[in-house]
C-alpha positions in Angstrom: -46.5 6.9 19.6 -46.1 10.3 21.3 -42.6 10.9 22.7 -42.5 12.0 26.3 -40.4 15.1 26.8 -38.7 13.5 29.8 -37.9 10.2 28.1 -34.3 9.1 28.1 -32.8 10.0 24.7 -29.6 9.9 22.6 -28.2 13.4 22.5 -25.3 12.6 20.2 -23.9 9.6 18.3 -20.1 9.8 18.1 -17.5 7.8 16.1 -13.8 7.9 15.1 -11.1 5.9 13.6 -7.6 5.7 15.1 -5.1 8.4 14.6 -1.5 8.8 15.8 -0.7 11.7 18.1 2.3 12.7 20.2 1.9 12.4 23.9 4.7 12.8 26.4 7.4 12.5 23.8 6.1 9.4 22.0 3.6 8.5 19.3 0.3 7.0 20.5 -2.4 5.6 18.4 -6.0 6.2 19.6 -9.6 6.6 18.4 -10.7 8.6 21.5 -11.3 11.8 19.4 -14.9 11.0 18.7 -17.0 13.3 16.5 -20.8 13.5 16.3 -22.5 12.1 13.2 -25.9 12.9 11.7 -28.5 10.5 10.4 -28.9 6.8 11.2 -25.8 4.9 12.2 -25.5 1.1 11.9 -24.7 -0.8 15.0 -23.5 -4.4 14.6 -20.8 -6.9 15.8 -18.5 -5.0 18.1 -18.8 -1.4 16.7 -20.8 1.4 15.3 -20.3 2.1 11.6 -17.4 4.5 11.2 -15.9 3.6 14.6 -12.9 1.5 15.6 -10.4 1.0 18.4 -6.6 1.2 18.2 -5.7 -1.4 20.7 -8.1 -4.3 20.9 -6.2 -5.9 23.8 -7.8 -3.4 26.2 -10.5 -1.6 24.2 -13.5 -2.8 22.2 -14.7 -6.3 21.8 -18.1 -7.8 22.7 -18.1 -6.5 26.3 -17.0 -3.0 25.3 -18.8 -2.6 22.0 -20.6 0.6 22.7 -19.6 3.3 25.3 -22.2 5.6 26.7 -21.7 8.8 28.8 -24.4 11.1 30.1 -25.0 14.8 29.6 -25.8 15.0 33.3 -22.2 13.8 34.1 -20.8 16.3 31.6 -22.7 19.1 33.4 -21.1 17.9 36.7 -17.6 18.1 35.1 -18.2 21.6 33.8 -17.6 23.0 37.2 -13.9 22.0 37.1 -13.2 21.2 33.4 -15.4 23.8 31.7 -18.0 23.1 29.0 -17.2 19.9 27.1 -18.7 18.8 23.8 -20.3 15.4 23.2 -17.8 12.7 22.5 -15.0 14.4 24.5 -14.7 11.3 26.8 -14.6 9.0 23.8 -18.2 7.8 24.2 -20.3 6.5 21.2 -23.6 7.5 22.8 -24.1 10.7 24.7 -27.3 10.2 26.7 -29.8 12.3 28.6 -32.2 11.0 31.3 -30.4 7.9 32.5 -28.4 7.8 35.8 -25.5 5.6 34.4 -24.0 5.1 37.8 -27.3 3.5 39.0 -27.6 1.4 35.8 -27.3 -2.3 36.5 -25.3 -4.9 34.6 -28.0 -6.7 32.6 -30.2 -3.7 32.0 -31.5 -3.8 28.4 -31.7 -0.7 26.2 -33.9 -0.7 23.1 -33.0 2.3 21.0 -33.8 2.7 17.3 -33.8 -0.8 16.0 -30.9 -1.8 18.3 -30.9 -3.7 21.6 -28.0 -3.2 23.9 -27.1 -4.6 27.3 -25.3 -2.8 30.1 -22.1 -4.7 30.7 -19.5 -2.9 32.8 -18.2 0.5 33.9 -15.2 2.2 32.4 -11.8 1.9 33.9 -9.9 4.9 32.5 -6.5 4.6 31.0 -3.8 7.1 30.2 -5.5 7.9 26.8 -8.3 9.8 28.6 -5.5 12.0 30.1 -4.1 12.5 26.6 -7.5 13.5 25.3 -7.9 16.0 28.1 -4.3 17.2 28.0 -3.9 16.4 31.6 -1.9 13.4 32.8 -3.7 13.4 36.1 -7.2 13.4 34.6 -7.7 9.5 34.6 -7.2 9.5 38.4 -9.7 12.4 38.8 -12.2 10.6 36.5 -11.9 7.3 38.5 -12.3 9.2 41.8 -15.4 11.0 40.6 -17.4 7.8 40.4 -19.0 8.8 37.0 -17.6 6.0 34.9 -20.3 5.8 32.2 -21.5 2.4 30.8 -20.1 -0.1 28.3 -22.8 -2.0 26.5 -23.0 -5.3 24.5 -24.8 -5.4 21.2 -27.6 -8.0 21.5 -29.6 -7.1 18.4 -27.9 -5.2 15.5 -29.7 -2.4 13.7 -29.6 1.4 13.5 -29.9 4.3 15.9 -29.5 8.1 15.6 -29.5 11.3 17.6 -32.9 12.0 19.2 -33.9 8.3 19.5 -35.7 7.4 22.8 -33.9 4.8 25.0 -36.4 2.3 26.4 -34.8 0.7 29.4 -35.8 -2.7 30.7 -34.3 -3.4 34.2 -32.1 -6.4 34.7 -34.0 -9.5 36.0 -32.9 -10.5 38.5 -31.4 -7.3 39.6 -27.8 -6.8 38.5 -24.7 -5.1 39.9 -25.0 -1.3 39.9 -22.2 0.3 37.8 -21.4 2.9 40.4 -20.9 0.2 43.1 -18.6 -1.8 40.9 -16.6 1.3 39.9 -16.1 2.4 43.5 -12.6 2.5 44.8 -13.3 -0.3 47.3 -16.4 -2.3 46.4 -18.0 -3.9 49.4 -17.8 -7.7 50.0 -21.5 -8.0 49.2 -20.9 -6.4 45.8 -17.8 -8.5 45.2 -19.8 -11.7 45.9 -22.6 -10.5 43.5 -20.0 -9.7 40.8 -18.3 -13.1 41.2 -21.5 -15.0 40.9 -23.3 -13.1 38.1 -22.6 -14.6 34.6 -23.7 -11.3 33.0 -20.5 -9.6 34.5 -17.5 -9.9 32.2 -15.2 -12.7 33.2 -12.3 -10.4 34.1 -14.3 -8.5 36.7 -15.6 -11.9 38.1 -12.1 -13.2 38.4 -10.9 -10.0 40.1 -13.8 -10.1 42.5 -13.1 -13.8 43.4 -9.4 -12.9 44.1 -10.4 -10.0 46.3 -12.7 -12.2 48.3 -10.1 -14.8 48.8 -7.4 -12.4 49.9 
């Protein structure tokens, strides 16, 4: 099949294992320093081959198995942060051609021989500030509304740089990641979050509490 030049694609596949670094006078263990890899990469369980998380209490697991961030969002950051290489934000998949803020929870991605499902936006922690050398960066990242997308692994397989991403929209329509990542989601979004079983349970509980308050 002929590949469309404008088709959504994987620009880079990035992995890392945890390392210990010094941050604000104390040792911190993190795998946020992702590096691009060449060739097919296996995707199964809760990880890409060669990738791991340092603290499974808050990172990784089925609902944060794969993290994607878009070239288009990197280009937006370049105005204030300068040029940034793929993997800088700790993403496994650097994408082109998908508006991740408009992606909906429940969207399916078929890429290579893998099938993924959009699951939730990123909530940045202090380790992103550590990676950027800027303690205030997580707040800037959250305020920008360019959170990227965490994905579940539905069908294991392999993918690699240059693979086309075939997107199948959530049916019925799901919660847009940008709306969920907003500083103050609307009551309509909170109700949708609370009632959609595709949304991770932590987000559903938080939405129910917010509606009840």
